[in-house]
N, CA, C and O atoms as CSV, one atom per row, in Angstrom:
chain,resi,resn,atom,element,x,y,z
A,1,UNK,N,N,-51.627,-6.634,37.521
A,1,UNK,CA,C,-52.306,-5.387,37.972
A,1,UNK,C,C,-51.192,-4.439,38.716
A,1,UNK,O,O,-50.379,-4.929,39.500
A,2,UNK,N,N,-51.219,-3.304,38.461
A,2,UNK,CA,C,-50.205,-2.465,39.183
A,2,UNK,C,C,-50.932,-1.977,40.602
A,2,UNK,O,O,-52.150,-1.918,40.770
A,3,UNK,N,N,-50.028,-1.680,41.472
A,3,UNK,CA,C,-50.308,-1.159,42.720
A,3,UNK,C,C,-50.029,0.323,42.802
A,3,UNK,O,O,-49.001,0.826,42.349
A,4,UNK,N,N,-50.968,0.981,43.385
A,4,UNK,CA,C,-50.906,2.427,43.433
A,4,UNK,C,C,-50.999,2.991,44.816
A,4,UNK,O,O,-51.443,2.327,45.753
A,5,UNK,N,N,-50.563,4.259,44.938
A,5,UNK,CA,C,-50.780,4.957,46.036
A,5,UNK,C,C,-51.303,6.509,45.545
A,5,UNK,O,O,-51.313,6.852,44.363
A,6,UNK,N,N,-51.675,7.256,46.516
A,6,UNK,CA,C,-52.196,8.597,46.121
A,6,UNK,C,C,-50.978,9.687,46.348
A,6,UNK,O,O,-50.024,9.396,47.070
A,7,UNK,N,N,-51.063,10.800,45.767
A,7,UNK,CA,C,-50.029,11.866,45.793
A,7,UNK,C,C,-50.005,12.219,47.343
A,7,UNK,O,O,-48.912,12.509,47.829
A,8,UNK,N,N,-51.115,12.216,48.141
A,8,UNK,CA,C,-51.041,12.472,49.559
A,8,UNK,C,C,-50.097,11.518,50.354
A,8,UNK,O,O,-49.213,11.872,51.135
A,9,UNK,N,N,-50.445,10.241,50.013
A,9,UNK,CA,C,-49.638,9.208,50.787
A,9,UNK,C,C,-48.232,9.412,50.402
A,9,UNK,O,O,-47.383,9.493,51.290
A,10,UNK,N,N,-47.891,9.507,49.100
A,10,UNK,CA,C,-46.393,9.804,48.724
A,10,UNK,C,C,-45.989,10.986,49.469
A,10,UNK,O,O,-44.974,10.831,50.148
A,11,UNK,N,N,-46.549,12.143,49.505
A,11,UNK,CA,C,-46.086,13.271,50.104
A,11,UNK,C,C,-45.733,13.088,51.764
A,11,UNK,O,O,-44.765,13.599,52.326
A,12,UNK,N,N,-46.672,12.308,52.340
A,12,UNK,CA,C,-46.406,12.061,53.758
A,12,UNK,C,C,-45.153,11.310,53.975
A,12,UNK,O,O,-44.298,11.612,54.808
A,13,UNK,N,N,-45.107,10.246,53.111
A,13,UNK,CA,C,-43.854,9.458,53.246
A,13,UNK,C,C,-42.548,10.223,52.909
A,13,UNK,O,O,-41.557,10.138,53.634
A,14,UNK,N,N,-42.586,10.964,51.794
A,14,UNK,CA,C,-41.539,11.755,51.397
A,14,UNK,C,C,-41.043,12.764,52.468
A,14,UNK,O,O,-39.867,12.888,52.812
A,15,UNK,N,N,-42.076,13.453,52.936
A,15,UNK,CA,C,-41.581,14.577,54.049
A,15,UNK,C,C,-41.473,13.978,55.462
A,15,UNK,O,O,-40.843,14.606,56.313
A,16,UNK,N,N,-42.042,12.814,55.759
A,16,UNK,CA,C,-42.078,12.395,57.270
A,16,UNK,C,C,-41.427,11.194,57.504
A,16,UNK,O,O,-41.101,10.932,58.661
A,17,UNK,N,N,-41.166,10.367,56.545
A,17,UNK,CA,C,-40.687,8.934,56.749
A,17,UNK,C,C,-39.510,8.472,55.874
A,17,UNK,O,O,-39.010,7.354,56.001
A,18,UNK,N,N,-39.053,9.464,54.903
A,18,UNK,CA,C,-38.043,9.036,53.998
A,18,UNK,C,C,-36.749,8.645,54.666
A,18,UNK,O,O,-36.364,9.249,55.666
A,19,UNK,N,N,-36.122,7.724,54.176
A,19,UNK,CA,C,-34.928,7.076,54.934
A,19,UNK,C,C,-33.723,8.253,54.968
A,19,UNK,O,O,-33.361,8.873,53.968
A,20,UNK,N,N,-33.242,8.412,56.158
A,20,UNK,CA,C,-32.260,9.389,56.397
A,20,UNK,C,C,-31.054,9.121,55.443
A,20,UNK,O,O,-30.711,7.958,55.231
A,21,UNK,N,N,-30.362,10.233,54.827
A,21,UNK,CA,C,-29.353,10.252,54.010
A,21,UNK,C,C,-29.577,9.723,52.517
A,21,UNK,O,O,-28.724,9.856,51.640
A,22,UNK,N,N,-30.707,9.163,52.340
A,22,UNK,CA,C,-31.035,8.770,50.901
A,22,UNK,C,C,-31.732,9.858,49.892
A,22,UNK,O,O,-32.345,10.857,50.266
A,23,UNK,N,N,-31.557,9.541,48.819
A,23,UNK,CA,C,-32.279,10.484,47.828
A,23,UNK,C,C,-33.016,9.678,46.753
A,23,UNK,O,O,-32.908,8.453,46.699
A,24,UNK,N,N,-33.789,10.405,45.876
A,24,UNK,CA,C,-34.695,9.833,45.065
A,24,UNK,C,C,-34.234,9.936,43.548
A,24,UNK,O,O,-33.765,11.016,43.188
A,25,UNK,N,N,-34.320,8.989,42.711
A,25,UNK,CA,C,-34.005,9.111,41.376
A,25,UNK,C,C,-34.952,8.458,40.462
A,25,UNK,O,O,-35.615,7.512,40.886
A,26,UNK,N,N,-35.087,8.875,39.222
A,26,UNK,CA,C,-35.769,8.100,38.021
A,26,UNK,C,C,-37.188,7.927,38.330
A,26,UNK,O,O,-37.727,6.916,37.882
A,27,UNK,N,N,-37.897,8.767,39.039
A,27,UNK,CA,C,-39.408,8.582,39.161
A,27,UNK,C,C,-40.006,9.145,37.706
A,27,UNK,O,O,-39.452,10.053,37.087
A,28,UNK,N,N,-40.995,8.595,37.337
A,28,UNK,CA,C,-41.631,8.942,36.119
A,28,UNK,C,C,-42.683,10.062,36.225
A,28,UNK,O,O,-43.398,10.388,35.278
A,29,UNK,N,N,-42.725,10.644,37.482
A,29,UNK,CA,C,-43.686,11.719,37.771
A,29,UNK,C,C,-42.882,12.844,38.309
A,29,UNK,O,O,-41.816,12.654,38.894
A,30,UNK,N,N,-43.443,14.117,38.092
A,30,UNK,CA,C,-42.863,15.265,38.567
A,30,UNK,C,C,-43.304,15.314,39.936
A,30,UNK,O,O,-44.508,15.344,40.193
A,31,UNK,N,N,-42.292,15.326,40.969
A,31,UNK,CA,C,-42.562,15.331,42.409
A,31,UNK,C,C,-42.383,16.602,42.884
A,31,UNK,O,O,-43.240,17.027,43.658
A,32,UNK,N,N,-41.291,17.430,42.538
A,32,UNK,CA,C,-40.936,18.741,43.174
A,32,UNK,C,C,-40.574,19.654,41.840
A,32,UNK,O,O,-40.099,19.193,40.803
A,33,UNK,N,N,-40.880,20.970,42.070
A,33,UNK,CA,C,-40.435,21.844,41.030
A,33,UNK,C,C,-38.959,22.037,41.003
A,33,UNK,O,O,-38.353,22.356,42.026
A,34,UNK,N,N,-38.393,21.859,39.915
A,34,UNK,CA,C,-36.978,21.903,39.801
A,34,UNK,C,C,-36.406,23.259,40.260
A,34,UNK,O,O,-35.291,23.303,40.780
A,35,UNK,N,N,-37.110,24.301,40.087
A,35,UNK,CA,C,-36.576,25.656,40.333
A,35,UNK,C,C,-36.818,25.966,41.771
A,35,UNK,O,O,-35.910,26.538,42.375
A,36,UNK,N,N,-37.965,25.654,42.429
A,36,UNK,CA,C,-38.222,26.084,43.818
A,36,UNK,C,C,-38.154,24.977,44.744
A,36,UNK,O,O,-38.095,25.269,45.939
A,37,UNK,N,N,-38.151,23.644,44.378
A,37,UNK,CA,C,-38.169,22.767,45.271
A,37,UNK,C,C,-39.473,22.340,45.902
A,37,UNK,O,O,-39.553,21.397,46.688
A,38,UNK,N,N,-40.503,23.099,45.509
A,38,UNK,CA,C,-41.832,22.939,46.095
A,38,UNK,C,C,-42.366,21.535,45.669
A,38,UNK,O,O,-42.124,21.129,44.532
A,39,UNK,N,N,-43.063,20.809,46.523
A,39,UNK,CA,C,-43.833,19.643,46.228
A,39,UNK,C,C,-44.971,20.005,45.211
A,39,UNK,O,O,-45.749,20.933,45.434
A,40,UNK,N,N,-45.031,19.236,44.095
A,40,UNK,CA,C,-45.969,19.612,43.091
A,40,UNK,C,C,-47.087,18.443,42.733
A,40,UNK,O,O,-47.970,18.645,41.898
A,41,UNK,N,N,-46.963,17.329,43.383
A,41,UNK,CA,C,-47.868,16.334,43.086
A,41,UNK,C,C,-49.133,16.597,43.756
A,41,UNK,O,O,-49.155,16.795,44.971
A,42,UNK,N,N,-50.337,16.614,42.947
A,42,UNK,CA,C,-51.715,16.723,43.690
A,42,UNK,C,C,-51.829,15.613,44.715
A,42,UNK,O,O,-51.168,14.579,44.611
A,43,UNK,N,N,-52.626,15.828,45.650
A,43,UNK,CA,C,-52.942,14.918,46.662
A,43,UNK,C,C,-53.827,13.823,46.057
A,43,UNK,O,O,-53.718,12.660,46.447
A,44,UNK,N,N,-54.667,14.167,45.147
A,44,UNK,CA,C,-55.473,13.067,44.477
A,44,UNK,C,C,-54.829,12.297,43.209
A,44,UNK,O,O,-55.480,11.501,42.533
A,45,UNK,N,N,-53.585,12.601,42.983
A,45,UNK,CA,C,-52.864,11.864,41.958
A,45,UNK,C,C,-52.811,10.421,42.367
A,45,UNK,O,O,-52.648,10.073,43.536
A,46,UNK,N,N,-52.965,9.531,41.279
A,46,UNK,CA,C,-52.929,8.079,41.517
A,46,UNK,C,C,-51.361,7.622,40.866
A,46,UNK,O,O,-51.005,7.799,39.701
A,47,UNK,N,N,-50.684,7.092,41.792
A,47,UNK,CA,C,-49.196,6.956,41.337
A,47,UNK,C,C,-48.898,5.354,41.280
A,47,UNK,O,O,-49.158,4.668,42.269
A,48,UNK,N,N,-48.429,4.858,40.276
A,48,UNK,CA,C,-48.022,3.518,40.163
A,48,UNK,C,C,-46.708,3.256,40.918
A,48,UNK,O,O,-45.693,3.836,40.531
A,49,UNK,N,N,-46.659,2.429,41.960
A,49,UNK,CA,C,-45.480,2.229,42.761
A,49,UNK,C,C,-44.270,1.824,41.882
A,49,UNK,O,O,-43.127,2.154,42.201
A,50,UNK,N,N,-44.515,1.176,40.881
A,50,UNK,CA,C,-43.388,0.713,39.889
A,50,UNK,C,C,-42.746,1.853,39.031
A,50,UNK,O,O,-41.691,1.705,38.413
A,51,UNK,N,N,-43.467,2.977,39.052
A,51,UNK,CA,C,-43.139,4.194,38.229
A,51,UNK,C,C,-42.472,5.269,39.205
A,51,UNK,O,O,-42.148,6.365,38.747
A,52,UNK,N,N,-42.266,4.958,40.545
A,52,UNK,CA,C,-41.705,5.951,41.427
A,52,UNK,C,C,-40.352,5.888,41.490
A,52,UNK,O,O,-39.818,6.489,42.423
A,53,UNK,N,N,-39.609,5.246,40.642
A,53,UNK,CA,C,-38.142,5.211,40.741
A,53,UNK,C,C,-37.402,4.416,41.766
A,53,UNK,O,O,-37.719,3.298,42.172
A,54,UNK,N,N,-36.396,5.120,42.125
A,54,UNK,CA,C,-35.503,4.476,43.236
A,54,UNK,C,C,-35.173,5.306,44.429
A,54,UNK,O,O,-35.169,6.530,44.299
A,55,UNK,N,N,-34.907,4.781,45.531
A,55,UNK,CA,C,-34.305,5.241,46.634
A,55,UNK,C,C,-32.785,4.989,46.700
A,55,UNK,O,O,-32.421,3.821,46.831
A,56,UNK,N,N,-31.959,5.863,46.629
A,56,UNK,CA,C,-30.499,5.605,46.516
A,56,UNK,C,C,-30.006,5.940,47.949
A,56,UNK,O,O,-30.237,6.967,48.587
A,57,UNK,N,N,-29.319,4.916,48.298
A,57,UNK,CA,C,-28.603,4.740,49.590
A,57,UNK,C,C,-27.113,4.989,49.410
A,57,UNK,O,O,-26.460,4.115,48.838
A,58,UNK,N,N,-26.475,6.158,49.865
A,58,UNK,CA,C,-25.147,6.342,49.861
A,58,UNK,C,C,-24.213,5.239,50.622
A,58,UNK,O,O,-24.504,4.773,51.724
A,59,UNK,N,N,-23.139,4.916,49.932
A,59,UNK,CA,C,-22.427,3.935,50.548
A,59,UNK,C,C,-20.873,3.912,49.923
A,59,UNK,O,O,-20.618,4.456,48.848
A,60,UNK,N,N,-20.004,3.316,50.614
A,60,UNK,CA,C,-18.681,3.269,50.256
A,60,UNK,C,C,-18.394,1.748,49.714
A,60,UNK,O,O,-18.693,0.794,50.433
A,61,UNK,N,N,-17.912,1.590,48.658
A,61,UNK,CA,C,-17.197,2.652,47.706
A,61,UNK,C,C,-18.346,3.126,46.767
A,61,UNK,O,O,-18.110,4.133,46.099
A,62,UNK,N,N,-19.449,2.581,46.645
A,62,UNK,CA,C,-20.599,3.064,45.848
A,62,UNK,C,C,-21.969,3.104,46.397
A,62,UNK,O,O,-22.182,2.661,47.526
A,63,UNK,N,N,-22.881,3.589,45.695
A,63,UNK,CA,C,-24.330,3.753,46.203
A,63,UNK,C,C,-25.055,2.407,45.870
A,63,UNK,O,O,-24.600,1.608,45.052
A,64,UNK,N,N,-26.137,2.230,46.517
A,64,UNK,CA,C,-27.061,1.139,46.268
A,64,UNK,C,C,-28.383,1.686,45.861
A,64,UNK,O,O,-29.003,2.451,46.600
A,65,UNK,N,N,-28.779,1.349,44.822
A,65,UNK,CA,C,-30.207,1.818,44.441
A,65,UNK,C,C,-31.337,0.681,44.789
A,65,UNK,O,O,-31.180,-0.493,44.455
A,66,UNK,N,N,-32.396,1.114,45.437
A,66,UNK,CA,C,-33.392,0.143,45.824
A,66,UNK,C,C,-34.734,0.662,45.110
A,66,UNK,O,O,-34.943,1.869,44.992
A,67,UNK,N,N,-35.525,-0.194,44.697
A,67,UNK,CA,C,-36.747,0.149,44.026
A,67,UNK,C,C,-37.655,0.866,45.105
A,67,UNK,O,O,-37.841,0.392,46.226
A,68,UNK,N,N,-38.179,2.006,44.676
A,68,UNK,CA,C,-38.996,2.655,45.763
A,68,UNK,C,C,-40.293,1.730,46.101
A,68,UNK,O,O,-40.860,2.003,47.159
A,69,UNK,N,N,-40.718,0.884,45.479
A,69,UNK,CA,C,-41.818,-0.021,45.690
A,69,UNK,C,C,-41.357,-0.830,46.879
A,69,UNK,O,O,-42.173,-1.071,47.768
A,70,UNK,N,N,-40.097,-1.275,46.966
A,70,UNK,CA,C,-39.673,-2.211,47.951
A,70,UNK,C,C,-39.508,-1.418,49.166
A,70,UNK,O,O,-39.855,-1.869,50.258
A,71,UNK,N,N,-38.986,-0.239,49.025
A,71,UNK,CA,C,-38.740,0.673,50.319
A,71,UNK,C,C,-40.132,1.016,50.973
A,71,UNK,O,O,-40.278,1.026,52.195
A,72,UNK,N,N,-41.184,1.308,50.051
A,72,UNK,CA,C,-42.550,1.598,50.515
A,72,UNK,C,C,-43.106,0.299,51.228
A,72,UNK,O,O,-43.607,0.427,52.345
A,73,UNK,N,N,-43.043,-0.866,50.668
A,73,UNK,CA,C,-43.357,-2.045,51.318
A,73,UNK,C,C,-42.845,-2.288,52.692
A,73,UNK,O,O,-43.565,-2.609,53.637
A,74,UNK,N,N,-41.579,-2.117,52.746
A,74,UNK,CA,C,-40.970,-2.358,53.959
A,74,UNK,C,C,-41.409,-1.287,54.964
A,74,UNK,O,O,-41.549,-1.653,56.131
A,75,UNK,N,N,-41.614,-0.165,54.687
A,75,UNK,CA,C,-42.139,0.899,55.562
A,75,UNK,C,C,-43.581,0.561,55.944
A,75,UNK,O,O,-43.977,0.798,57.086
A,76,UNK,N,N,-44.290,0.076,55.122
A,76,UNK,CA,C,-45.755,-0.233,55.455
A,76,UNK,C,C,-45.820,-1.621,56.078
A,76,UNK,O,O,-46.935,-2.039,56.387
A,77,UNK,N,N,-44.837,-2.320,56.279
A,77,UNK,CA,C,-44.740,-3.635,56.940
A,77,UNK,C,C,-45.234,-4.711,56.105
A,77,UNK,O,O,-45.670,-5.753,56.593
A,78,UNK,N,N,-45.170,-4.455,54.675
A,78,UNK,CA,C,-45.680,-5.486,53.774
A,78,UNK,C,C,-44.513,-6.206,53.097
A,78,UNK,O,O,-44.722,-6.965,52.151
A,79,UNK,N,N,-43.297,-5.976,53.570
A,79,UNK,CA,C,-42.040,-6.634,53.033
A,79,UNK,C,C,-42.170,-8.104,53.240
A,79,UNK,O,O,-42.732,-8.567,54.232
A,80,UNK,N,N,-41.626,-8.861,52.263
A,80,UNK,CA,C,-41.612,-10.344,52.349
A,80,UNK,C,C,-40.551,-10.711,53.537
A,80,UNK,O,O,-39.785,-9.880,54.026
A,81,UNK,N,N,-40.611,-11.858,53.861
A,81,UNK,CA,C,-39.515,-12.475,54.812
A,81,UNK,C,C,-38.233,-12.576,54.060
A,81,UNK,O,O,-37.252,-13.003,54.668
A,82,UNK,N,N,-38.128,-12.241,52.837
A,82,UNK,CA,C,-36.889,-12.345,52.045
A,82,UNK,C,C,-35.862,-11.477,52.716
A,82,UNK,O,O,-36.161,-10.447,53.319
A,83,UNK,N,N,-34.596,-11.953,52.581
A,83,UNK,CA,C,-33.423,-11.211,52.918
A,83,UNK,C,C,-32.730,-10.519,51.814
A,83,UNK,O,O,-32.569,-11.083,50.732
A,84,UNK,N,N,-32.298,-9.271,52.052
A,84,UNK,CA,C,-31.542,-8.611,50.852
A,84,UNK,C,C,-30.019,-8.670,51.269
A,84,UNK,O,O,-29.597,-8.168,52.310
A,85,UNK,N,N,-29.219,-9.356,50.319
A,85,UNK,CA,C,-27.837,-9.678,50.395
A,85,UNK,C,C,-27.077,-8.895,49.260
A,85,UNK,O,O,-27.503,-8.822,48.107
A,86,UNK,N,N,-25.999,-8.363,49.668
A,86,UNK,CA,C,-25.196,-7.816,48.635
A,86,UNK,C,C,-23.822,-8.663,48.498
A,86,UNK,O,O,-23.208,-9.142,49.452
A,87,UNK,N,N,-23.463,-8.755,47.168
A,87,UNK,CA,C,-22.268,-9.553,46.771
A,87,UNK,C,C,-21.410,-8.663,45.888
A,87,UNK,O,O,-21.916,-7.867,45.097
A,88,UNK,N,N,-20.032,-8.823,46.049
A,88,UNK,CA,C,-19.201,-8.077,45.201
A,88,UNK,C,C,-18.678,-9.220,44.180
A,88,UNK,O,O,-18.064,-10.205,44.590
A,89,UNK,N,N,-18.965,-9.010,42.853
A,89,UNK,CA,C,-18.791,-9.881,41.838
A,89,UNK,C,C,-17.788,-9.349,40.774
A,89,UNK,O,O,-17.943,-8.238,40.267
A,90,UNK,N,N,-16.749,-10.176,40.446
A,90,UNK,CA,C,-15.761,-9.641,39.424
A,90,UNK,C,C,-16.594,-9.360,38.118
A,90,UNK,O,O,-17.429,-10.170,37.713
A,91,UNK,N,N,-16.324,-8.168,37.479
A,91,UNK,CA,C,-17.039,-7.787,36.305
A,91,UNK,C,C,-17.283,-8.926,35.362
A,91,UNK,O,O,-18.401,-9.186,34.916
A,92,UNK,N,N,-16.128,-9.633,35.060
A,92,UNK,CA,C,-16.255,-10.690,33.929
A,92,UNK,C,C,-17.236,-11.860,34.270
A,92,UNK,O,O,-17.574,-12.700,33.437
A,93,UNK,N,N,-17.676,-11.838,35.611
A,93,UNK,CA,C,-18.667,-12.908,35.957
A,93,UNK,C,C,-20.050,-12.460,36.170
A,93,UNK,O,O,-20.967,-13.246,36.411
A,94,UNK,N,N,-20.189,-11.158,36.076
A,94,UNK,CA,C,-21.670,-10.533,36.313
A,94,UNK,C,C,-22.717,-11.202,35.623
A,94,UNK,O,O,-23.723,-11.569,36.230
A,95,UNK,N,N,-22.538,-11.421,34.218
A,95,UNK,CA,C,-23.746,-11.881,33.482
A,95,UNK,C,C,-23.981,-13.430,33.984
A,95,UNK,O,O,-25.139,-13.780,34.215
A,96,UNK,N,N,-23.047,-14.234,34.133
A,96,UNK,CA,C,-23.080,-15.552,34.672
A,96,UNK,C,C,-23.707,-15.607,36.081
A,96,UNK,O,O,-24.394,-16.589,36.363
A,97,UNK,N,N,-23.529,-14.665,36.950
A,97,UNK,CA,C,-24.049,-14.691,38.246
A,97,UNK,C,C,-25.518,-14.242,38.187
A,97,UNK,O,O,-26.377,-14.860,38.816
A,98,UNK,N,N,-25.807,-13.179,37.441
A,98,UNK,CA,C,-27.267,-12.798,37.079
A,98,UNK,C,C,-28.117,-14.007,36.560
A,98,UNK,O,O,-29.205,-14.280,37.069
A,99,UNK,N,N,-27.586,-14.702,35.548
A,99,UNK,CA,C,-28.212,-15.759,35.026
A,99,UNK,C,C,-28.594,-16.833,36.041
A,99,UNK,O,O,-29.738,-17.283,36.111
A,100,UNK,N,N,-27.540,-17.244,36.861
A,100,UNK,CA,C,-27.699,-18.124,37.924
A,100,UNK,C,C,-28.609,-17.764,38.901
A,100,UNK,O,O,-29.281,-18.652,39.427
A,101,UNK,N,N,-28.753,-16.512,39.260
A,101,UNK,CA,C,-29.678,-16.031,40.153
A,101,UNK,C,C,-31.116,-15.951,39.714
A,101,UNK,O,O,-32.075,-16.122,40.466
A,102,UNK,N,N,-31.185,-15.651,38.317
A,102,UNK,CA,C,-32.579,-15.727,37.636
A,102,UNK,C,C,-32.980,-17.169,37.587
A,102,UNK,O,O,-34.194,-17.357,37.661
A,103,UNK,N,N,-32.148,-18.319,37.469
A,103,UNK,CA,C,-32.642,-19.677,37.483
A,103,UNK,C,C,-33.066,-20.062,38.801
A,103,UNK,O,O,-33.842,-21.007,38.946
A,104,UNK,N,N,-32.583,-19.353,39.849
A,104,UNK,CA,C,-33.020,-19.581,41.252
A,104,UNK,C,C,-34.248,-18.968,41.639
A,104,UNK,O,O,-34.778,-19.183,42.729
A,105,UNK,N,N,-34.736,-18.163,40.711
A,105,UNK,CA,C,-35.961,-17.222,40.996
A,105,UNK,C,C,-35.639,-16.131,41.771
A,105,UNK,O,O,-36.614,-15.622,42.325
A,106,UNK,N,N,-34.479,-15.570,42.001
A,106,UNK,CA,C,-34.045,-14.543,42.871
A,106,UNK,C,C,-34.272,-13.151,41.994
A,106,UNK,O,O,-34.214,-13.144,40.765
A,107,UNK,N,N,-34.518,-12.059,42.742
A,107,UNK,CA,C,-34.924,-10.803,42.089
A,107,UNK,C,C,-34.009,-9.863,42.440
A,107,UNK,O,O,-33.769,-9.733,43.640
A,108,UNK,N,N,-33.358,-9.072,41.522
A,108,UNK,CA,C,-32.491,-7.930,41.813
A,108,UNK,C,C,-33.039,-6.613,42.285
A,108,UNK,O,O,-33.772,-5.973,41.531
A,109,UNK,N,N,-32.759,-6.197,43.392
A,109,UNK,CA,C,-33.514,-5.159,43.900
A,109,UNK,C,C,-32.471,-3.839,43.883
A,109,UNK,O,O,-32.976,-2.718,43.946
A,110,UNK,N,N,-31.212,-3.963,43.811
A,110,UNK,CA,C,-30.314,-2.933,43.976
A,110,UNK,C,C,-28.991,-3.372,43.224
A,110,UNK,O,O,-28.851,-4.513,42.785
A,111,UNK,N,N,-28.155,-2.511,43.125
A,111,UNK,CA,C,-26.804,-2.871,42.613
A,111,UNK,C,C,-25.695,-2.082,43.059
A,111,UNK,O,O,-26.020,-1.002,43.552
A,112,UNK,N,N,-24.632,-2.304,43.021
A,112,UNK,CA,C,-23.421,-1.572,43.560
A,112,UNK,C,C,-22.648,-0.818,42.517
A,112,UNK,O,O,-21.471,-1.010,42.216
A,113,UNK,N,N,-23.581,0.184,41.941
A,113,UNK,CA,C,-23.051,1.150,41.007
A,113,UNK,C,C,-23.885,2.343,41.272
A,113,UNK,O,O,-25.111,2.228,41.242
A,114,UNK,N,N,-23.335,3.455,41.522
A,114,UNK,CA,C,-24.070,4.685,41.726
A,114,UNK,C,C,-24.488,5.501,40.445
A,114,UNK,O,O,-25.109,6.558,40.565
A,115,UNK,N,N,-24.135,4.989,39.218
A,115,UNK,CA,C,-24.412,5.743,37.979
A,115,UNK,C,C,-25.648,5.348,37.303
A,115,UNK,O,O,-26.114,6.123,36.468
A,116,UNK,N,N,-26.282,4.160,37.575
A,116,UNK,CA,C,-27.494,3.855,36.909
A,116,UNK,C,C,-28.464,2.871,37.791
A,116,UNK,O,O,-27.994,2.245,38.742
A,117,UNK,N,N,-29.618,2.786,37.482
A,117,UNK,CA,C,-30.405,1.925,38.341
A,117,UNK,C,C,-30.320,0.508,37.894
A,117,UNK,O,O,-29.727,0.184,36.865
A,118,UNK,N,N,-30.950,-0.370,38.721
A,118,UNK,CA,C,-30.749,-1.892,38.152
A,118,UNK,C,C,-31.811,-2.078,37.069
A,118,UNK,O,O,-32.817,-1.370,37.032
A,119,UNK,N,N,-31.575,-2.987,36.245
A,119,UNK,CA,C,-32.438,-3.319,35.110
A,119,UNK,C,C,-33.740,-3.871,35.674
A,119,UNK,O,O,-33.711,-4.580,36.680
A,120,UNK,N,N,-34.991,-3.540,35.001
A,120,UNK,CA,C,-36.261,-4.044,35.554
A,120,UNK,C,C,-36.305,-5.643,35.529
A,120,UNK,O,O,-37.294,-6.240,35.953
């Protein structure tokens, strides 16, 4: 079952609680008018948290992509007691590390590349 929020809830978060310095990518909803920058989501819109894309946190040497749903949960105090950790992995070992993490039941919530979001 998908979890949802309203357009009004999203607007409040977007305007008043958005993480400083971060930007938004890959939402499946039109949030702002591309020409004017005006907020266009109706207050009564029902938005699936999983379809709201990513919050991108700028970093050096690259950016980190975080699922909007995880950022929302953290803000609402619903985040689990899980820790989010970052590892630098040689490119040739990436698939082995991901496979190992999957076997442990760990979930990828971000990645150390600014050009694409993490795989679902």
